[in-house]
Each structure stands twice: as C-alpha cells, then as structure tokens.
ROKOL-107951 format. One line per 10 residues: number of its first residue (from 1); their letters; for each residue y, x, z of C-alpha. Coordinates in pm, whole numbers, plus 50000, padded with zeros to 5 digits. Example, Ala and Ser with C-alpha at 12.3 -4.5 7.8 and 13.67 -1.06 7.14 Angstrom:
BEGIN
1 = AS = 49550/51230/50780 | 49894/51367/50714
# end
This chain:
BEGIN
1 = MGLPEKRAVQ = 91808/50975/48172 | 91882/50852/47826 | 91720/50591/47613 | 91475/50842/47440 | 91358/50954/47782 | 91323/50606/47918 | 91122/50502/47620 | 90894/50810/47659 | 90832/50737/48031 | 90754/50362/47956
11 = EFQTNVYPGI = 90523/50465/47679 | 90326/50690/47907 | 90331/50438/48194 | 90213/50156/47967 | 89962/50330/47734 | 89826/50654/47916 | 89874/50630/48282 | 89670/50316/48350 | 89358/50485/48241 | 89443/50801/48453
21 = ETEIKSLISS = 89509/50588/48766 | 89179/50411/48712 | 88992/50741/48692 | 89168/50866/49004 | 89065/50557/49187 | 88702/50581/49069 | 88688/50929/49185 | 88861/50901/49529 | 88855/50543/49622 | 88969/50211/49482
31 = DVTVEVDWEN = 89204/50186/49794 | 89387/50504/49728 | 89761/50467/49647 | 89900/50676/49372 | 90275/50722/49372 | 90440/50899/49070 | 90809/50990/49082 | 90862/50914/48710 | 91239/50950/48707 | 91240/51302/48833
41 = LAFQGEHAAD = 90939/51393/48627 | 91148/51311/48313 | 91298/51659/48253 | 91596/51705/48029 | 91645/51896/47715 | 91657/51842/47339 | 91349/51664/47227 | 91226/51674/47592 | 91100/51314/47563 | 90868/51411/47294
51 = EYANAWQKIY = 90682/51664/47536 | 90644/51437/47839 | 90281/51324/47774 | 90159/51676/47696 | 90350/51835/47984 | 90256/51580/48245 | 89901/51589/48142 | 89884/51968/48170 | 90084/52005/48484 | 89969/51708/48696
61 = FGPLLTALKA = 89707/51463/48567 | 89468/51711/48392 | 89441/51953/48699 | 89406/51651/48936 | 89122/51486/48748 | 88951/51828/48688 | 88953/51900/49062 | 88841/51551/49163 | 88557/51559/48925 | 88433/51890/49053
71 = IATDDMGKQA = 88434/51759/49414 | 88298/51422/49334 | 87966/51556/49174 | 87758/51424/49463 | 87776/51149/49734 | 87895/51403/49999 | 88198/51498/49786 | 88277/51136/49695 | 88259/51015/50064 | 88470/51326/50169
81 = LADKIKHVSI = 88744/51228/49928 | 88733/50860/50022 | 88738/50940/50398 | 89033/51187/50377 | 89259/51099/50082 | 89438/50769/50115 | 89764/50858/49916 | 89838/51076/49617 | 90207/51170/49562 | 90323/51342/49240
91 = VASYAHDTPS = 90671/51467/49231 | 90883/51717/49042 | 90969/52019/49250 | 91171/52298/49105 | 91076/52516/49407 | 90710/52525/49272 | 90641/52659/48915 | 90320/52838/48972 | 89978/52724/49091 | 89994/52901/49430
101 = GWVEVNGDTL = 90209/52643/49605 | 90192/52333/49403 | 89951/52131/49628 | 89951/52027/49988 | 89734/51792/50202 | 89927/51643/50486 | 89725/51395/50691 | 89575/51149/50446 | 89820/51246/50168 | 89761/51463/49873
111 = KLQHVPDRNL = 90096/51591/49740 | 90118/51750/49404 | 90465/51918/49343 | 90563/52123/49041 | 90824/52172/48795 | 90735/51924/48522 | 90794/52152/48218 | 90693/52515/48307 | 90373/52715/48297 | 90183/52449/48112
121 = EAEAERAAKL = 89932/52715/48017 | 89829/52746/48374 | 89637/52407/48386 | 89298/52572/48479 | 89464/52766/48765 | 89633/52455/48905 | 89303/52269/48902 | 89123/52562/49077 | 89388/52580/49332 | 89388/52204/49388
131 = QKVLEENL = 89010/52206/49418 | 89027/52488/49673 | 89291/52321/49894 | 89109/51981/49877 | 88773/52137/49977 | 88939/52317/50266 | 89073/51995/50400 | 88789/51763/50345
# end
C-alpha cells in the first residue's frame, strides 16, 4: 500500500468510520466489537484510493446499516440483535463478489466478506441477503 492509499484509509477511518461504528453499536449493542481489515480493504489500481470511501460504503457499510435498521424496527428485533451478535468482522475476500455468499453468522460473529471493488451496484441485493441471513440466525 502506497502513500495515497494510506492517506485515503486514514481519512476514512478518521472522518467517516467513527459515525458508522457509532450507528452499528446503536443498532446492535454498545458492547459489539467491530473489526475491519483496513489493509486488505485497500484495493490497488490507478486512482484506487480515490474510490475507497464510495466502494466501502456500497460494498460493506451501506448494506450493513440498511439490514440492521430493517431488523431493529422494534424492541424484539433490537433485543435479538443484542443477544446474538457480539462481533462484526469486515474483510476483503476475493472469493466473494456477489451478494449470494458474502455474509455468514458463526456463533456470535457476523462476518461480511466481499471483494472491495466489484459489484458496487448490488448494494441493495447485499443488504437484502444480509437481512435474510441475520433474521434466519436470530
């Protein structure tokens, strides 16, 4: 990872991610641990660093917040999330580039794994798949 990529990651971590993390914790539980594999999310390519914020929002954080909001519409949904999900793990996975296999719940961990720069237009499909998998496991 070069200097432009490092700056872009730091910019996102400093100015965008804290609000996202706060919202995740308000929807699941303040005790939930959120781990993001920033180094591997930083995809390479000419001007790639300019695309990080948009790509990460559409691939990971947008679908996650959409699904959590859909589930946490009432006390039952909020309690189910708080009881079940203790860890959220967000990683780059080049084995997953479609909504079909990008999410898994293993024990108390929600793992989101997707190629960080492909199929950005499938944000709604990722959110729907995530919501479905979560609801099946709560």
